C-alpha positions as a printed Julia matrix, in Angstrom:
99×3 Matrix{Float64}:
   7.28    0.79  -14.13
  10.59    2.05  -12.74
  12.76    4.44  -14.84
  16.3     3.13  -15.27
  18.38    3.68  -12.16
  15.37    4.87  -10.12
  14.42    3.22   -6.8
  10.91    1.82   -6.48
   9.39    2.04   -2.97
   8.08   -1.44   -2.26
   4.66   -2.01   -0.58
   6.2    -3.59    2.41
   8.65   -2.44    5.14
  11.9    -3.91    6.33
  13.27   -4.45    9.72
  12.25   -1.81   12.28
   9.45   -0.6     9.77
  12.07    0.98    7.5
  11.0     1.43    3.75
  12.26   -1.13    1.27
  13.34   -0.12   -2.24
  13.8    -1.99   -5.47
  16.57   -0.98   -7.97
  15.86   -2.44  -11.42
  15.83   -1.49  -15.09
  13.21   -4.16  -15.73
   9.57   -3.39  -15.02
   8.45   -6.91  -15.82
  10.81   -8.59  -13.4
   9.82  -10.99  -10.65
  10.08   -8.49   -7.8
   8.26   -5.76   -9.75
   5.34   -8.1   -10.49
   5.33   -9.3    -6.8
   5.21   -5.7    -5.59
   2.35   -4.88   -8.14
   0.37   -7.98   -6.95
   0.9    -7.03   -3.16
  -0.18   -3.52   -3.96
  -3.37   -4.83   -5.56
  -4.07   -6.92   -2.48
  -3.43   -4.15   -0.1
  -5.83   -1.83   -1.96
  -8.42   -4.5    -2.17
  -8.13   -5.22    1.55
  -8.44   -1.35    2.27
 -11.69   -1.18    0.15
 -13.1    -4.12    2.14
 -12.24   -2.67    5.47
 -13.83    0.67    4.49
 -17.1    -1.15    3.71
 -16.93   -3.0     6.94
 -16.23    0.22    8.9
 -19.3     1.88    7.36
 -21.35   -1.24    8.31
 -19.96   -1.46   11.87
 -20.38    2.24   12.47
 -23.94    1.98   11.53
 -24.75   -0.73   14.08
 -26.18    0.62   17.26
 -24.9    -2.29   19.24
 -21.29   -2.51   18.02
 -18.98   -3.47   20.86
 -16.1    -1.23   21.8
 -13.65   -4.16   21.24
 -15.0    -4.63   17.75
 -14.53   -0.93   16.97
 -11.16   -0.93   18.53
 -10.04   -3.95   16.34
 -11.49   -2.27   13.22
  -9.66    0.91   14.02
  -6.41   -1.03   14.27
  -7.07   -2.75   10.93
  -8.02    0.58    9.32
  -4.89    2.18   10.57
  -2.7    -0.63    8.97
  -4.7    -0.42    5.7
  -4.15    3.32    5.61
  -0.44    2.91    6.21
  -0.26    0.43    3.32
  -2.46    2.66    0.93
  -0.26    5.63    1.7
   2.88    3.64    0.89
   1.24    2.59   -2.4
   0.33    6.21   -3.13
   3.73    7.4    -2.37
   5.35    4.76   -4.52
   3.02    5.43   -7.43
   3.63    9.26   -7.03
   7.3     8.8    -7.15
   6.85    6.63  -10.24
   4.75    9.26  -11.9
   7.12   12.03  -11.19
  10.12   10.16  -12.74
   8.15    9.12  -15.84
   8.17   12.66  -17.23
  12.0    13.22  -16.65
  14.64   12.57  -19.14
  17.44   10.33  -17.99
């Protein structure tokens, strides 16, 4: 997925929340496959949380604590999805360039 000598933004952060990058010429390497799998899990989790959010918000008796916990989980999922989108956008922008 990564063009030669391009950095891939990984779907997790490092110490202090700083982004992690992968430099590789091999798109089928262990770390690339690991990142692909984690991205798939993160996107699936976000989809499940979105469904849960609609259900919770439609409940008349949803507790404030439940909504607060859901909002925290949704914020984390949104952070992950934005990181995946950014990473994939960077990959798309480098695919059309000549190296």
